[in-house]
C-alpha positions as CSV (number, residue, x, y, z in Angstrom):
1,M,8.8,6.3,36.6
2,N,4.7,6.6,36.2
3,R,3.0,3.6,35.6
4,D,2.0,4.5,31.9
5,L,5.8,4.6,31.0
6,L,6.6,1.0,32.8
7,R,3.8,-0.4,30.9
8,D,5.3,0.5,27.6
9,L,8.5,-0.9,28.9
10,Y,6.6,-4.6,30.1
11,A,5.2,-4.1,25.7
12,V,9.0,-3.5,24.2
13,L,10.2,-6.0,26.6
14,A,7.7,-8.6,25.4
15,A,8.3,-7.9,21.6
16,A,11.9,-8.2,22.5
17,L,11.3,-11.4,23.5
18,L,8.9,-11.8,20.8
19,V,12.1,-12.1,17.9
20,A,14.2,-13.2,20.5
21,A,12.3,-16.5,20.0
22,A,11.5,-16.0,16.5
23,V,15.5,-16.2,16.0
24,L,16.3,-18.7,18.9
25,I,13.8,-21.3,17.2
26,G,14.0,-20.2,13.5
27,H,17.5,-21.2,14.0
28,R,17.5,-23.9,15.4
29,I,14.6,-25.1,12.5
30,E,16.7,-24.1,9.8
31,H,19.8,-26.3,11.2
32,R,17.9,-28.8,11.4
33,D,15.4,-29.0,8.7
34,G,16.4,-26.2,6.2
35,T,12.7,-25.1,5.7
36,L,12.7,-21.7,6.3
37,H,14.3,-20.4,3.5
38,V,16.3,-17.6,5.3
39,S,19.7,-17.2,6.3
40,W,19.1,-15.3,9.8
41,P,15.5,-16.0,10.8
42,P,13.4,-15.1,10.9
43,L,14.6,-12.5,8.7
44,Y,15.8,-12.9,5.0
45,A,19.3,-11.7,5.8
46,H,22.9,-12.8,6.5
47,W,25.1,-12.1,9.9
48,E,27.8,-10.4,8.8
49,P,28.9,-7.3,10.6
50,H,30.3,-4.1,8.6
51,A,30.6,-0.6,8.0
52,G,30.7,1.5,5.3
53,P,30.7,5.1,3.6
54,G,27.2,5.9,4.8
55,T,28.3,5.0,8.4
56,A,28.6,8.6,9.4
57,A,26.3,10.2,7.6
58,A,23.4,8.1,9.2
59,L,25.2,8.6,12.5
60,V,24.4,12.0,11.9
61,V,21.1,11.9,10.5
62,A,20.2,10.1,13.5
63,V,21.6,12.8,16.1
64,A,20.3,15.8,14.4
65,V,16.8,14.2,13.8
66,V,16.9,13.0,17.7
67,A,18.3,15.9,19.1
68,Y,16.3,18.3,17.1
69,G,13.5,16.7,15.1
70,P,10.6,17.0,18.3
71,R,11.5,20.5,18.0
72,L,11.6,21.7,14.4
73,A,8.3,19.1,13.6
74,A,6.0,21.2,16.2
75,R,8.1,25.0,15.0
76,L,7.7,24.3,11.1
77,P,5.6,25.7,9.0
78,W,3.4,23.2,7.4
79,R,4.1,22.7,3.9
80,A,8.2,23.0,5.1
81,L,7.3,20.2,7.6
82,L,6.0,18.0,4.8
83,W,9.2,18.3,2.8
84,A,11.5,18.4,5.8
85,A,10.3,15.2,5.9
86,W,10.8,13.7,2.9
87,G,13.6,14.9,2.7
88,T,14.8,13.7,6.2
89,A,13.6,10.5,5.1
90,M,15.3,10.3,1.8
91,A,18.6,11.1,3.8
92,W,18.1,8.4,6.2
93,T,17.4,6.0,3.8
94,F,20.2,6.7,1.5
95,S,23.0,6.5,4.4
96,L,21.2,3.3,5.5
97,A,21.5,1.7,2.5
98,L,25.0,2.9,1.6
99,I,26.8,1.2,4.5
100,D,26.5,-1.7,2.7
101,G,28.5,0.3,-0.6
102,W,27.0,1.7,-3.6
103,Q,27.2,-1.1,-5.4
104,R,25.9,-3.9,-2.6
105,G,23.3,-1.5,-1.1
106,I,22.0,0.6,-3.7
107,A,23.2,-0.3,-7.8
108,R,22.7,-4.4,-7.3
109,R,19.5,-4.5,-5.4
110,L,17.2,-4.7,-7.8
111,T,19.3,-6.5,-10.3
112,T,19.6,-10.2,-8.9
113,E,18.0,-13.4,-10.3
114,Y,14.5,-12.8,-8.5
115,E,14.2,-9.1,-8.9
116,Y,12.0,-7.2,-11.9
117,L,15.4,-6.2,-13.9
118,Q,15.9,-9.0,-15.1
119,V,12.9,-9.1,-17.9
120,I,13.1,-5.2,-19.0
121,D,13.8,-6.9,-22.4
122,R,11.5,-9.4,-22.5
123,F,8.6,-6.3,-22.3
124,H,9.7,-4.3,-25.7
125,D,6.0,-5.1,-27.1
126,I,4.3,-4.2,-23.6
127,P,0.7,-4.9,-25.2
128,G,2.0,-8.1,-26.2
129,T,3.7,-9.0,-23.4
130,L,0.6,-8.5,-20.6
131,R,-1.7,-10.3,-22.8
132,D,0.7,-13.2,-22.2
133,F,1.6,-12.2,-18.8
134,T,-0.3,-15.3,-17.7
135,H,1.5,-18.1,-19.4
136,H,4.4,-18.0,-17.8
137,I,3.6,-17.5,-13.7
138,L,3.8,-20.9,-13.2
139,I,7.5,-21.9,-12.3
140,H,7.0,-25.2,-14.4
141,S,5.7,-22.9,-17.2
142,P,8.0,-22.2,-20.4
143,D,10.1,-19.0,-19.4
144,H,8.6,-18.2,-16.0
145,W,9.1,-15.3,-14.9
146,P,11.4,-14.6,-11.7
147,A,10.3,-14.6,-8.7
148,H,9.1,-10.8,-7.9
149,V,7.8,-10.2,-11.3
150,A,5.3,-13.4,-11.3
151,G,4.5,-13.0,-7.3
152,H,3.3,-8.8,-8.6
153,P,0.5,-7.4,-11.3
154,P,2.8,-5.8,-14.1
155,A,2.6,-2.4,-12.9
156,A,5.7,-3.2,-10.9
157,T,7.4,-4.4,-14.0
158,V,6.2,-1.5,-16.0
159,T,7.8,1.2,-14.0
160,F,11.1,-0.1,-14.5
161,V,10.4,-0.5,-18.3
162,L,9.4,3.1,-18.9
163,L,12.2,4.0,-16.6
164,D,14.6,2.6,-18.7
165,R,12.9,4.1,-22.0
166,I,13.2,7.5,-20.2
167,G,16.3,6.5,-20.7
168,L,16.9,6.5,-16.7
169,G,17.7,1.9,-17.1
170,G,19.9,0.1,-14.8
171,G,19.9,-0.9,-11.5
172,A,21.6,2.6,-9.8
173,W,18.4,4.4,-11.2
174,A,16.2,2.3,-10.4
175,G,17.4,2.1,-6.5
176,V,17.1,5.5,-6.8
177,W,13.8,5.8,-7.6
178,C,12.4,3.6,-4.7
179,I,14.4,5.5,-2.1
180,V,13.4,9.2,-3.5
181,V,9.6,7.8,-4.2
182,G,9.5,5.6,-1.2
183,A,10.9,8.3,0.8
184,A,7.5,10.4,0.8
185,A,5.3,8.0,1.7
186,P,5.8,9.6,6.0
187,A,5.0,12.9,4.0
188,A,1.3,11.6,2.9
189,V,0.9,9.3,6.5
190,L,1.6,13.3,8.3
191,V,-1.5,14.7,5.7
192,A,-3.8,12.3,6.4
193,V,-3.1,12.2,10.0
194,R,-3.5,15.8,10.0
195,V,-6.5,16.4,8.7
196,L,-8.7,13.1,10.6
197,C,-6.4,13.7,14.3
198,G,-5.5,17.1,13.9
199,E,-1.7,18.9,13.8
200,A,-1.1,18.3,16.7
201,L,-0.8,14.7,17.0
202,A,0.7,15.0,12.7
203,R,3.5,17.1,13.7
204,R,4.3,14.7,17.2
205,A,4.4,11.5,14.8
206,A,7.1,13.5,11.5
207,P,10.5,12.5,13.8
208,F,8.7,8.6,14.4
209,L,7.8,8.3,10.4
210,V,11.1,9.7,9.5
211,L,13.4,7.9,11.7
212,A,11.9,4.6,11.1
213,P,14.0,1.5,10.9
214,A,11.3,0.7,8.4
215,A,14.5,2.7,6.2
216,V,16.8,-0.3,6.4
217,W,14.1,-1.9,3.9
218,M,12.9,1.2,2.2
219,G,16.4,1.3,0.4
220,T,16.0,-0.4,-2.1
221,S,13.2,-2.8,-2.0
222,A,10.0,-1.4,-4.6
223,D,8.1,-2.1,-1.5
224,G,8.9,0.9,-0.4
225,Y,7.6,2.9,-3.6
226,F,4.8,0.7,-3.3
227,A,4.2,2.3,0.5
228,A,4.4,5.7,-1.0
229,V,1.8,5.2,-3.7
230,A,-0.6,3.2,-1.2
231,A,-0.7,6.2,1.3
232,W,-0.8,8.7,-0.8
233,A,-3.9,7.1,-2.2
234,V,-5.1,7.3,1.3
235,A,-4.0,10.5,1.8
236,F,-6.4,11.8,-1.0
237,L,-8.8,10.0,-0.1
238,A,-8.4,11.5,4.0
239,L,-8.4,15.2,1.7
240,A,-11.6,14.5,-0.2
241,V,-13.5,13.4,2.8
242,T,-12.5,16.2,5.0
243,G,-14.1,19.1,2.1
244,H,-10.8,20.0,0.5
245,R,-10.7,19.7,-2.8
246,P,-13.4,16.7,-3.1
247,R,-13.1,16.0,-7.0
248,S,-9.6,16.8,-7.8
249,C,-8.5,14.6,-4.4
250,G,-10.9,12.0,-4.8
251,L,-9.8,11.8,-8.8
252,A,-5.8,11.4,-7.2
253,S,-6.9,8.9,-4.4
254,G,-8.9,6.8,-6.9
255,L,-6.0,6.6,-9.9
256,L,-3.6,5.6,-6.9
257,F,-5.6,3.2,-5.0
258,G,-6.3,1.0,-9.0
259,L,-2.8,1.6,-9.4
260,T,-1.6,-0.2,-6.0
261,C,-4.0,-2.8,-6.8
262,Y,-1.4,-2.9,-10.0
263,L,1.4,-2.9,-8.6
264,S,1.1,-5.4,-5.6
265,Y,-1.9,-8.5,-5.0
266,G,-1.9,-7.6,-1.4
267,L,-2.1,-4.3,-1.0
268,T,-5.9,-4.6,-1.5
269,L,-5.9,-5.1,1.9
270,F,-5.4,-1.7,2.3
271,A,-9.0,-1.6,2.4
272,P,-9.1,-1.1,6.4
273,I,-7.2,1.9,6.0
274,A,-9.2,3.3,3.5
275,A,-12.5,2.6,5.7
276,A,-10.8,3.9,8.9
277,A,-10.3,7.2,6.5
278,L,-13.5,6.9,5.2
279,L,-15.5,6.9,8.8
280,L,-12.7,9.6,10.4
281,G,-13.9,12.0,8.3
282,S,-16.8,12.4,7.0
283,R,-19.8,10.2,6.5
284,R,-20.8,12.4,3.1
285,L,-21.0,10.3,0.2
286,R,-20.0,13.5,-2.3
287,P,-15.9,12.7,-3.1
288,L,-16.7,8.7,-3.2
289,P,-17.6,8.6,-7.2
290,Y,-14.6,10.1,-7.9
291,V,-12.6,7.9,-6.2
292,V,-14.1,4.9,-7.8
293,A,-13.9,6.6,-11.3
294,G,-10.4,7.4,-10.7
295,A,-9.6,3.9,-9.4
296,A,-11.1,2.3,-12.4
297,V,-8.5,3.8,-14.7
298,V,-5.5,1.4,-14.0
299,P,-7.7,-1.6,-13.8
300,L,-9.2,-0.2,-17.1
301,V,-5.8,0.4,-18.9
302,F,-4.7,-2.8,-18.0
303,T,-7.4,-4.9,-18.7
304,L,-7.8,-3.4,-22.2
305,L,-4.4,-4.2,-23.0
306,G,-5.1,-7.9,-21.7
307,F,-4.1,-8.9,-18.9
308,D,-6.9,-10.4,-16.4
309,W,-5.8,-9.6,-12.8
310,W,-8.3,-12.1,-11.3
311,E,-6.8,-15.0,-13.5
312,A,-3.3,-13.9,-12.6
313,Y,-4.1,-14.0,-9.2
314,R,-5.0,-17.3,-8.4
315,L,-2.3,-18.6,-11.1
316,L,0.0,-16.7,-8.0
317,V,-1.5,-18.7,-5.7
318,T,-0.3,-22.0,-7.3
319,R,3.0,-20.3,-7.5
320,Y,3.7,-19.5,-4.6
321,Y,3.2,-23.4,-3.1
322,E,5.4,-24.5,-5.9
323,G,8.2,-22.8,-4.4
324,A,9.5,-21.8,-0.9
325,G,6.0,-20.8,0.1
326,G,5.1,-24.6,-0.3
327,I,7.8,-25.4,2.3
328,R,8.1,-22.7,4.7
329,P,6.3,-23.9,8.0
330,Y,2.9,-21.9,8.7
331,G,3.2,-22.4,12.4
332,Y,6.7,-20.5,12.4
333,W,5.8,-18.1,10.5
334,V,2.7,-17.1,11.7
335,W,4.4,-15.6,14.6
336,A,7.5,-15.2,13.8
337,N,6.2,-13.0,10.9
338,L,4.9,-10.6,14.0
339,A,8.5,-10.3,15.0
340,C,9.8,-9.2,11.9
341,T,7.2,-6.4,12.5
342,V,9.1,-5.5,15.2
343,L,12.3,-5.4,14.0
344,V,10.7,-3.2,11.2
345,V,8.4,-0.4,13.5
346,G,10.7,-0.2,16.6
347,P,10.0,-0.4,20.2
348,A,8.7,3.3,20.0
349,T,6.5,1.7,17.7
350,V,5.1,-0.9,19.7
351,A,5.3,1.2,23.0
352,G,2.8,3.7,20.8
353,L,0.8,0.7,19.7
354,R,0.4,-0.6,23.4
355,R,-1.1,3.4,24.4
356,A,-3.6,2.8,21.2
357,C,-5.0,-0.1,22.9
358,A,-5.8,1.8,25.6
359,T,-7.3,4.6,24.1
360,P,-11.1,5.2,24.1
361,V,-11.8,3.5,20.2
362,L,-14.3,1.8,20.8
363,G,-16.4,4.9,22.8
364,E,-15.2,7.0,19.6
365,L,-15.6,4.9,17.4
366,R,-19.8,5.0,18.7
367,A,-19.6,9.2,18.6
368,V,-18.3,9.3,15.2
369,L,-20.9,6.9,13.6
370,R,-23.7,8.6,15.9
371,K,-22.6,12.3,15.7
372,G,-19.9,12.4,12.9
373,P,-16.0,12.7,13.5
374,R,-16.2,16.7,14.4
375,M,-18.4,16.6,17.6
376,P,-17.9,18.3,20.7
377,G,-15.4,16.0,22.8
378,S,-14.2,13.8,19.8
379,V,-10.3,12.7,21.0
380,P,-7.6,13.0,18.3
381,E,-5.9,10.6,20.3
382,A,-8.9,7.8,19.7
383,R,-9.0,8.8,16.2
384,L,-5.4,8.2,15.8
385,A,-5.8,4.9,17.4
386,L,-8.5,3.7,15.1
387,L,-6.1,5.0,11.9
388,V,-3.5,2.7,13.4
389,L,-5.3,-0.5,14.4
390,A,-7.2,-0.5,11.1
391,A,-3.3,-0.8,9.6
392,L,-2.3,-3.2,12.2
393,L,-6.0,-5.7,11.2
394,A,-4.5,-5.1,7.4
395,L,-1.3,-6.5,8.8
396,L,-2.7,-8.9,11.0
397,V,-5.1,-10.6,7.7
398,A,-2.1,-10.9,5.7
399,D,-0.7,-12.6,8.3
400,L,-3.3,-14.9,8.5
401,S,-3.5,-15.7,4.7
402,G,-0.4,-17.9,4.9
403,M,1.0,-15.9,1.5
404,S,3.4,-13.6,3.9
405,K,5.5,-16.4,5.3
406,A,8.6,-14.9,5.4
407,E,10.2,-11.3,3.9
408,T,7.5,-9.4,5.4
409,E,10.3,-7.0,6.6
410,R,9.7,-5.9,2.8
411,I,6.5,-7.2,2.6
412,W,4.6,-5.5,4.9
413,L,6.3,-1.7,4.8
414,P,2.9,-0.2,3.1
415,F,1.3,-1.2,5.9
416,A,3.8,-0.7,8.2
417,M,4.2,3.0,7.6
418,W,0.4,3.5,9.5
419,L,1.7,2.1,12.2
420,L,4.6,4.4,12.6
421,A,2.3,6.7,13.4
422,A,1.8,5.6,16.9
423,G,5.0,7.6,17.8
424,A,2.4,10.3,18.3
425,L,0.9,9.1,21.5
426,L,4.1,8.5,23.5
427,P,5.7,11.5,26.0
428,R,9.6,12.8,26.2
429,P,10.4,11.7,22.5
430,R,13.8,11.8,22.4
431,G,14.4,8.9,24.7
432,W,11.5,6.5,22.1
433,L,13.4,8.5,18.8
434,A,16.8,7.3,20.0
435,A,15.8,3.6,20.5
436,Q,14.8,3.7,16.8
437,A,17.6,4.7,15.6
438,V,19.9,2.2,17.5
439,L,17.6,-0.4,16.3
440,A,18.3,0.8,12.8
441,L,22.0,1.0,13.1
442,L,22.5,-2.3,14.4
443,L,20.4,-4.2,11.9
444,N,21.9,-2.8,9.2
445,H,25.6,-2.7,10.4
446,L,25.3,-6.3,12.1
447,L,23.2,-8.2,9.0
448,L,23.6,-7.7,5.0
449,T,19.6,-7.3,4.1
450,G,18.7,-9.2,1.0
451,W,16.6,-5.9,0.0
C-alpha cells in the first residue's frame, strides 16, 4: 500500500471517528437533556430500517456508475457528459427518494407544517404579501410564518407560489422541481472546474459529483434547488472571467447570484467561492460590471415590491433564537455539524480534501497573483484545491456563526457540491465510488431522514 493511500485511509478513519463521537455523545445529550431537537443525532432523522420501490433502481444506478462512470466520463464528448451528469444525478436522487416511497419520499416532503407549501394561499397578492413579510417572521407575531418560510428570503416561497400559478401545485410537483433542478448542480460544478482547472480534472470529478451521498438530501429538500442556482452562478462567473462570452455570462452570473441571496440568507457566504473563481479565471475586470448589473436585478425587484432584506435578516436572527436554535447547544453542534458534512460528502471527499490540503496551494496562489492563472508551470490540481478549499472556508464560516446548529445535512448542500469535486484528486476511483454508494444506500435504508 503506497503512502498517499495510507494517509487517505487515515483521514477517512479520523472522519469516521468524528461521526461515531457525534452519534454517541449526541444520543447521550438528547437522552439526558433533550436539547438537540433531533431524533438520531447528528442527523435530523429517525432510525427506521426499510426498503422501498427505489431500492432496486438505486442499486442499478450505483453499480452502473461504479463500473462504467470513470470510463464514460473520460470518453464522452463534453456536452454529452454534461447531459449525462444531469440525467444520472436525477436517476440517483429519484431512486434514493423512492426508497421511502412516492408519498413519504417525494410528494409529502414539502407539505409539512414547517414548509413553504403551507403558505401558498397567503401569497394571493404577492406584492402585498412581500410588503407585509417581515411582520410575520417573529414567532410571537400574528400568523407567524412556518420555520422555513421565516428562515429564508421570500424568493424561496415565491418559487413554489409561481409553480402553483402555472398549474404545478402541490407537494408532488414541488418535490419533482427540487430534484430535477437540484440535479443540474453537478453539471454546473463540472463547467466551472473545466474552465478554471482543466478538462481532465473535470472529467475525473464527474462520477463523484453524480454518485454522492448528498443525493439523500437533494431529494427533496428545497436546498437542493438552492444548490443548483448557486452553482450555476459560479459556473457562469467562471465562464465570464475566462473569456467565454463575458457579457452574457457575466450578466447571467449576476442574475443568479442575486437570486441566490434571495433564496437563502446563508448563501451570501458563497463569496469565497466566487472570489476563488475570479482569482483562478482572470484578473481582468471587464466582465465585472455585467456581473454587478445582473446581481442588482433581483434585489431591486424585491425592494421595489416592499421587501427589506436587511430588516428581515435582523428579525430572522431573533426568530432563530426564539426557537430550537436558542436551545441547541453550540458546544456540540460546532463540531457535530462537521460530522453531518462527512455523511453528506462521503469518504471519497474526505480523502480528496486531504489531498487538496497537501497540494502546493500557497505556491499556486502566489503564482496566480504575480503572473496570472495561465502561466507556464501552473498546477491544475492546485487550482482545483484552491476552489475546493474556498468552499470549505465558506462552510466553516457558516459553522462558526452559530446560525447553522443542526440540519446542516440539507442547509450546507450548496457548499457540499463543491467539496465533492475533490474526488478528482483520487487515483483508482472505482473503489472510492463504491464507498460513496454504499454510504448513501445505508443512510437511506437505515434512517428515515427528515428532508
